[in-house]
C-alpha positions in Angstrom: 8.1 -6.1 10.7 9.5 -4.1 13.5 13.2 -3.3 13.5 15.2 -4.0 16.6 17.5 -1.1 17.4 21.2 -3.1 17.8 23.1 -1.4 20.6 26.2 -1.0 18.5 27.8 -1.9 15.3 29.3 -4.8 16.9 25.4 -5.7 17.8 24.6 -6.1 14.7 23.7 -9.6 12.7 26.8 -9.1 10.4 29.2 -8.7 13.0 27.2 -11.3 15.2 28.3 -13.4 13.1 31.6 -12.9 10.6 34.7 -11.7 11.8 35.5 -10.5 8.9 34.6 -10.0 4.8 35.7 -13.7 4.3 33.5 -15.1 6.7 30.5 -12.8 5.5 31.4 -14.4 2.2 31.3 -18.1 3.4 28.2 -17.4 5.3 26.4 -16.4 2.5 27.3 -18.5 0.4 26.5 -21.2 2.7 23.0 -19.8 3.4 22.3 -19.6 -0.4 24.2 -22.0 -2.2 21.6 -23.0 -4.9 20.1 -19.2 -5.4 21.7 -17.4 -7.9 24.4 -14.9 -7.1 25.2 -12.8 -9.8 23.8 -13.4 -13.9 25.5 -11.7 -16.6 24.9 -11.6 -20.5 21.6 -14.3 -19.3 24.1 -16.8 -18.1 24.2 -17.6 -14.3 26.3 -18.5 -11.2 25.1 -19.6 -8.0 26.0 -19.0 -4.4 27.8 -22.1 -4.6 29.2 -21.8 -8.0 31.1 -18.4 -6.7 32.1 -20.0 -3.8 33.9 -23.1 -5.9 35.6 -20.5 -8.3 36.3 -17.7 -5.3 38.8 -20.7 -3.2 40.1 -21.8 -7.1 41.3 -18.6 -7.6 42.1 -17.0 -3.9 44.7 -20.6 -3.8 46.1 -19.1 -7.3 46.8 -15.6 -5.5 48.3 -17.1 -2.3 51.2 -18.8 -4.4 51.5 -15.8 -6.4 51.6 -12.9 -3.9 51.9 -12.3 -0.3 48.8 -11.5 2.1 48.8 -7.4 2.1 50.0 -7.7 -1.3 47.7 -5.0 -3.8 45.5 -6.4 -6.4 44.2 -3.8 -9.0 41.4 -4.8 -11.0 40.7 -2.9 -14.1 37.2 -3.9 -15.5 33.8 -3.1 -16.3 30.8 -5.4 -14.3 31.2 -9.1 -15.8 31.0 -12.5 -14.3 34.3 -12.3 -13.3 34.7 -9.6 -11.0 33.3 -11.0 -8.3 35.3 -13.8 -8.1 38.3 -12.0 -9.0 37.4 -9.3 -5.6 36.3 -12.4 -3.2 39.0 -14.4 -4.0 42.3 -11.4 -3.1 39.9 -11.1 -0.5 40.0 -14.7 1.0 44.0 -14.4 0.3 44.5 -11.6 2.2 45.2 -9.2 0.0 43.9 -5.5 -0.7 42.2 -4.9 -3.8 42.3 -1.8 -6.5 39.7 -0.8 -8.0 40.6 1.2 -11.0 38.0 2.7 -13.8 38.5 0.6 -17.7 38.5 3.5 -19.5 41.3 5.5 -17.7 43.7 6.8 -19.8 47.5 5.8 -19.5 48.6 9.1 -17.1 45.5 8.1 -14.4 46.1 4.5 -14.7 50.0 4.9 -14.3 49.2 6.9 -10.8 47.5 5.1 -9.3 49.3 1.5 -10.1 52.5 3.7 -9.0 50.9 5.1 -5.8 49.3 1.8 -4.7 52.5 -0.4 -5.5 49.9 -3.2 -6.8 51.8 -6.7 -8.0 49.2 -8.2 -9.1 47.3 -6.0 -12.3 43.7 -7.8 -13.6 42.5 -6.0 -16.5 39.8 -6.4 -19.5 41.1 -6.6 -22.8 39.8 -3.6 -23.9 41.7 -1.8 -21.8 45.1 -3.6 -23.1 45.8 -1.0 -25.2 46.5 1.5 -22.4 47.7 -0.4 -20.0 50.3 -1.8 -22.6 51.7 1.6 -23.3 51.6 2.5 -19.2 54.8 2.5 -16.7 53.5 -0.3 -14.7 56.0 0.1 -11.7 55.4 -2.5 -9.3 53.3 -4.7 -11.3 54.6 -8.2 -12.2 51.9 -10.1 -13.1 49.3 -9.4 -16.0 45.7 -11.0 -16.0 43.7 -10.7 -19.1 39.9 -10.6 -18.3 37.4 -10.8 -21.2 33.3 -9.9 -21.1 32.8 -13.8 -22.0 34.6 -15.4 -18.9 33.4 -17.8 -16.8 30.2 -17.9 -19.6 30.7 -20.9 -21.2 30.1 -21.3 -24.6 27.8 -18.4 -25.2 31.3 -16.5 -23.5 32.7 -17.5 -27.2 30.3 -15.8 -29.2 30.1 -12.6 -26.9 33.8 -12.4 -27.1 33.6 -12.4 -30.7 31.1 -9.8 -30.8 32.9 -7.5 -28.5 36.1 -8.0 -30.8 35.1 -8.1 -34.2 31.4 -6.6 -34.4 31.5 -3.9 -31.8 35.2 -3.4 -32.0 35.7 -2.6 -28.1 38.8 -3.6 -27.9 41.8 -2.2 -29.9 45.0 -4.0 -30.6 47.6 -4.7 -28.4 50.7 -6.7 -27.0 50.8 -8.1 -23.9 53.2 -10.9 -24.0 53.6 -11.1 -20.3 50.3 -11.7 -19.7 48.0 -14.6 -18.0 44.9 -15.4 -20.0 41.8 -15.1 -17.0 40.5 -18.4 -18.2 43.7 -19.8 -17.9 44.1 -18.9 -14.7 40.6 -20.9 -14.2 41.7 -24.1 -15.6 45.0 -24.9 -13.8 46.2 -27.7 -11.1 44.7 -25.6 -7.8 42.3 -28.3 -6.9 43.1 -28.5 -3.1 40.2 -26.5 -0.8 41.9 -23.0 0.4 42.0 -22.5 3.7 40.6 -19.2 5.3 43.4 -16.8 6.4 42.3 -15.6 10.4 41.9 -11.7 8.8 42.2 -8.9 11.9 39.2 -7.2 11.2 41.0 -4.1 10.7 42.7 -5.5 8.0 42.9 -3.3 4.3 40.2 -4.7 2.3 40.1 -1.9 0.1 42.7 1.2 -1.6 39.4 2.8 -3.0 40.8 5.4 -5.2 38.7 8.7 -5.2 37.3 10.4 -8.3 40.2 13.2 -8.7 37.6 15.6 -8.9 40.5 18.2 -7.3 43.8 17.3 -8.2 45.1 13.7 -8.5 43.1 10.8 -6.8 43.5 9.9 -3.6 43.8 6.1 -2.3 40.7 5.9 0.8 41.6 3.2 3.5 38.5 1.1 3.8 39.1 -1.9 6.1 37.0 -5.6 6.6 35.0 -3.6 9.6 34.3 -0.3 7.1 32.5 -2.8 4.7 31.0 -5.0 7.1 29.7 -1.9 8.6 27.7 -0.3 5.9 26.8 -3.4 4.9 25.0 -3.3 8.5 24.0 0.3 8.0 22.1 -0.3 4.8 19.9 -3.7 6.1 19.1 -1.5 8.5 17.4 1.3 6.2 16.5 -0.8 3.9 14.9 -4.3 5.9 12.2 -6.0 5.6 10.8 -4.3 2.7 14.1 -4.4 0.3 15.8 -7.9 2.1 12.9 -10.0 3.4 10.0 -8.5 1.5 8.1 -12.4 0.5 8.0 -12.7 -3.3 7.0 -15.7 -5.6 11.1 -15.3 -6.6 14.1 -14.5 -5.0 15.2 -11.3 -4.9 16.2 -9.5 -8.0 18.4 -6.5 -7.9 19.6 -4.5 -11.4 23.2 -3.2 -11.0 23.5 -1.0 -13.9 26.4 1.0 -12.0 30.5 -0.3 -11.9 31.5 -2.4 -9.8 34.4 -0.6 -9.3 32.6 2.7 -8.2 32.3 2.3 -4.0 27.9 2.8 -4.4 27.6 -0.2 -6.5 30.5 -2.5 -5.0 28.6 -2.1 -1.2 25.8 -2.2 -2.5 26.1 -5.1 -4.7 29.0 -7.2 -3.6 28.1 -6.4 -0.1 25.1 -5.7 1.0 22.7 -7.3 -0.9 25.0 -10.1 -1.9 25.2 -11.2 1.8 21.3 -11.3 2.1 21.1 -13.3 -1.0 20.0 -10.9 -3.6 20.3 -11.7 -7.1 22.8 -9.1 -9.2 21.8 -9.1 -12.8 25.3 -7.2 -13.9 24.9 -4.7 -16.5 28.3 -4.3 -18.4 27.3 -1.7 -20.9 24.5 0.6 -19.5 25.2 3.5 -22.2 23.7 0.1 -24.3 20.1 1.3 -23.6 18.7 -1.2 -26.2 20.6 -4.0 -24.8 19.6 -2.8 -21.5 16.5 -2.5 -21.5 16.1 -5.8 -23.3 18.0 -7.5 -20.3 14.9 -6.0 -18.2 12.2 -7.5 -20.4 13.4 -10.6 -19.0 13.5 -10.6 -16.0 11.2 -9.9 -13.0 13.0 -7.1 -11.0 12.6 -5.7 -7.7 15.8 -3.6 -7.1 17.7 -1.1 -9.0 20.6 1.3 -8.5 21.5 4.1 -10.5 22.3 7.8 -10.6 20.1 10.6 -12.3 21.6 10.5 -15.7 20.7 7.1 -15.8 17.2 7.6 -14.6 16.9 10.2 -17.3 18.6 8.2 -20.2 15.6 5.1 -19.3 12.8 7.3 -18.6 13.6 8.9 -22.2 13.6 5.4 -23.8 9.6 4.7 -25.3 10.9 0.5 -24.8 11.8 1.9 -21.0 8.5 3.2 -20.1 6.2 0.4 -21.8 8.3 -2.8 -19.2 6.0 -4.2 -16.8 7.0 -2.5 -13.0 4.2 -4.7 -10.8 7.5 -6.5 -9.3 9.7 -3.2 -9.0 9.9 -2.1 -5.2 12.2 1.0 -6.0 15.2 2.5 -7.2 18.4 3.6 -5.0 19.1 7.0 -6.8 23.0 8.5 -5.6 26.4 9.9 -6.8 25.0 13.3 -7.6 21.9 15.3 -7.2 18.6 13.5 -7.9 16.2 16.5 -10.2 12.9 16.6 -8.8 11.9 16.5 -12.5 13.4 13.5 -12.7 11.8 11.5 -9.4 8.3 13.0 -10.9 8.8 11.4 -14.2 10.3 8.1 -12.3 6.9 8.0 -10.0 4.3 8.1 -12.7 6.4 5.5 -15.0 7.3 3.1 -12.5 5.1 3.4 -9.6 7.8 4.6 -7.1 9.2 6.6 -5.3 12.9 7.3 -6.2 14.9 7.2 -3.0 17.8 9.3 -2.7 20.6 8.0 -0.4 24.2 9.9 -0.2 27.8 9.0 0.7 31.6 9.2 -0.8 34.1 7.1 -1.4 35.9 8.4 2.2 32.6 6.9 3.9 32.4 3.1 1.8 30.3 4.9 1.2 26.3 5.4 2.8 26.5 8.3 5.3 22.2 8.9 4.6 19.7 7.9 2.8 15.6 8.5 2.6 13.6 5.3 4.7 12.3 2.4 1.8 8.8 3.3 2.5 9.0 7.4 2.0 5.9 7.9 0.6 7.1 11.3 -1.0 10.2 12.5 -3.1 11.4 15.4 -0.7 14.6 16.7 -2.0 16.2 15.2 0.7 19.1 12.9 1.3 17.3 11.3 4.4 18.6 11.0 8.0 22.3 9.8 9.2 22.6 6.3 9.1 22.9 3.4 12.1 25.7 4.9 14.8 26.7 7.5 12.1 27.1 11.1 13.3 26.7 14.0 10.9 27.0 17.9 11.7 26.7 21.4 9.7 29.8 23.5 10.8 30.9 26.7 9.6 35.0 27.6 7.8 36.4 27.7 11.5 34.7 24.6 12.5 32.0 25.5 14.2 28.9 24.2 14.6 26.2 25.8 12.8 22.5 26.1 14.1 19.9 23.7 12.6 18.2 24.7 9.2 22.0 27.2 8.4 24.0 25.6 5.6 27.7 24.7 6.2 29.8 21.5 5.7 28.7 18.4 6.5 31.1 16.6 8.5 30.6 13.2 9.3 31.5 10.6 12.1 30.7 6.6 11.7 32.1 3.1 11.9 31.9 3.5 7.8 34.8 6.3 7.7 37.9 5.6 6.3 41.1 5.0 8.1 43.0 7.6 6.1 44.6 8.9 2.6 47.0 6.7 1.9 50.5 7.8 2.3 49.2 11.1 2.7 50.0 12.8 6.0 47.1 14.8 6.4 44.7 11.3 6.8 41.4 13.2 6.0 40.1 12.1 9.4 40.7 14.3 12.5 41.3 13.0 15.6 38.5 12.3 17.2 37.6 10.5 13.8 35.4 13.2 11.5 35.2 13.5 8.4 34.7 16.7 6.4 33.0 16.3 2.8 33.5 19.5 1.1 30.0 19.6 0.4 27.2 22.2 2.0 24.2 21.0 3.5 21.6 21.7 6.2 20.1 19.6 8.6 16.5 19.9 9.7 15.0 19.8 13.2 13.7 15.7 12.2 17.1 15.4 11.1 16.8 15.3 7.5 19.5 16.4 5.6 19.6 18.2 2.2 22.9 18.5 0.1 22.7 21.9 -1.1 26.0 21.6 -3.5 30.2 20.8 -3.5 32.2 23.0 -1.3 34.4 23.7 -4.5 31.6 23.9 -6.8 29.4 27.7 -5.4 29.7 30.1 -7.4 30.0 34.0 -6.1 27.7 36.6 -7.9 28.6 40.3 -6.2 28.8 38.6 -3.0 26.1 35.9 -3.1 26.2 32.2 -3.2 24.5 30.6 -5.6 24.4 26.7 -5.6 24.5 24.9 -9.1 22.1 22.2 -8.3 19.4 24.6 -7.9 20.2 26.2 -11.0 20.5 23.0 -13.0 17.1 21.8 -10.9 15.6 25.0 -12.5 17.2 24.7 -16.0 16.3 21.1 -16.0 12.4 21.4 -15.9 12.4 23.3 -19.2 10.1 20.8 -21.4 13.0 21.7 -24.2 16.0 20.2 -21.8 17.2 17.0 -21.6 20.4 17.4 -19.2 22.5 20.5 -18.4 25.4 22.0 -16.2 26.2 24.8 -14.5 29.5 26.4 -13.4 30.6 29.8 -12.8 32.9 31.9 -15.0 34.7 34.8 -14.4 33.4 38.4 -14.4 34.7 41.8 -14.3 32.1 43.8 -12.6 30.4 40.4 -10.2 33.4 38.2 -9.4 31.4 35.7 -11.7 28.3 35.5 -13.6 26.4 31.7 -14.0 26.3 30.2 -17.4 25.2 26.4 -17.8 25.9 24.3 -21.0 22.8 22.2 -21.9 21.6 19.3 -24.2 17.9 20.0 -26.0 15.9 16.5 -26.8 16.1 15.6 -30.2 14.0 17.2 -32.2 13.4 20.4 -29.9 14.8 23.7 -30.3 15.7 26.4 -27.4 17.1 29.8 -27.7 19.1 31.0 -25.0 17.0 34.2 -24.5 13.9 32.0 -23.9 15.7 29.3 -21.1 17.2 32.8 -19.5 13.3 34.2 -19.4 12.3 31.0 -18.4 14.9 31.1 -15.2 14.0 34.3 -14.7 10.7 33.6 -13.4 11.8 30.6 -11.4 14.7 32.0 -9.8 16.2 35.1 -8.0 17.9 37.6 -10.1 21.6 37.3 -9.3 21.1 33.5 -9.8 19.5 33.1 -13.6 22.2 31.9 -15.9 24.0 34.9 -18.1 25.3 32.6 -20.6 23.6 29.6 -22.3 26.1 27.6 -24.6 24.5 24.2 -25.9 26.4 21.3 -27.0 25.8 18.0 -28.1 26.9 16.1 -24.8 27.8 16.2 -21.4 31.3 15.6 -20.5 30.8 12.7 -17.4 32.3 10.4 -14.5 32.1 7.1 -15.2 29.0 6.6 -12.9 27.2 9.6 -14.9 28.1 12.7 -12.9 28.2 15.7 -14.6 32.2 17.0 -14.6 32.2 20.4 -14.0 35.9 21.4 -14.3 35.8 19.7 -17.4 32.5 22.2 -18.5 35.1 25.0 -17.2 37.9 23.5 -19.9 34.8 24.4 -22.5 34.2 27.8 -21.5 
């Protein structure tokens, strides 16, 4: 199927048919009323059922808050999540996603900074909420994993609370139960609000890799634009490919993270996908058990998740005959992982790139890419990318510099920060070092702040990690620079070895000498049982520095 390229983002199908994300939601639910929108723990919710529940919750929001108020949502992948997000958007509110693993300090910062009035929180994080200063929050709604799952939900809650003991004791006597809210007497049809397309849809906080996290202002237009851009890249294979069933998409990444939020709650959702919500992807037996029951076609993930799956014997035995492909983002995809993935699944692992500040998709490999190249692909529709030096000058083809981005998916700026992060011409500086080749393919070298200086030479941790990961005894690794009197910094790697494998520092360093220039070879190796990671599985190099 040939793709007709529109002349502007406003000429894409999404913008032609919808004036905001509320229209966007209504259009999808009208088209696919009887199809399954989301599935959790084998319980399905159709687009039609989702629409009814969203309207119900939007009525509750409208009675308890004002248009433009902030709604904080703190939960893992649960059936309640899409109902809450779309219910808030319908009521004209702004969603503030919060990692349910946040500490008291991290939670307090986001609540104080955003001035959220309502907090919807999974009970497993209730003890953190109970201990925190909730700033301007005046209503707390507690959710459970079993919400909206019928009788099975009661069994799941029992297992979560009593057997897996994932809900520490807490006291929030002034809170409401989500189940009770959904049983309320808001039977009247919700009348949609006429929201401008530039209305703030999400105040999406960055991971806080440098200092405290900042809120990126993402509008209805930003999310619609990124959904249209994703469709242009992956249509027709990921959206319109004829199958014997509905396109089924596996969602192991947390929906509160911008990658999964846009991919699953918006881009794929709009085109009638069935999203399988994985509440705890670290529970590999349950995760793989869910995959066994599905004719799954598409999956999102990050390199560490794909590695974990590839190391699972039951995953390697799955039937991949219906599988179309997986999209890898959030961190660099290692060539060794991509090679193993293709052998096991028969598909090329497609690497994409994005940031919280760009809704997130900026570049991606095409859906029909014949091989993994290490590139993050070409710029999305109506997206400009440039590589610049420290003085802001554009660098020639093939030369490394900071990747700068302009397009309709770029945020409006940072919340309550004078330096909005976007210049007067709409350009955003990513903080990533990259090159662009003659064909327009972008290669990320590393984060600018993570670069290691060894005797005046630049060393990029991604390159070192890629080589170390090729050693058969290495399961995963993380690379940092540590201070050294002789050469500014030296390279250090933290390594997790496969169970039952033995590996010495000397052996690994010798392996690296065969594959890296001398100044890039690790001088220090430390073996640890587990690497510190972010909520989406990205290795946290700043925490590795604390371990040194």
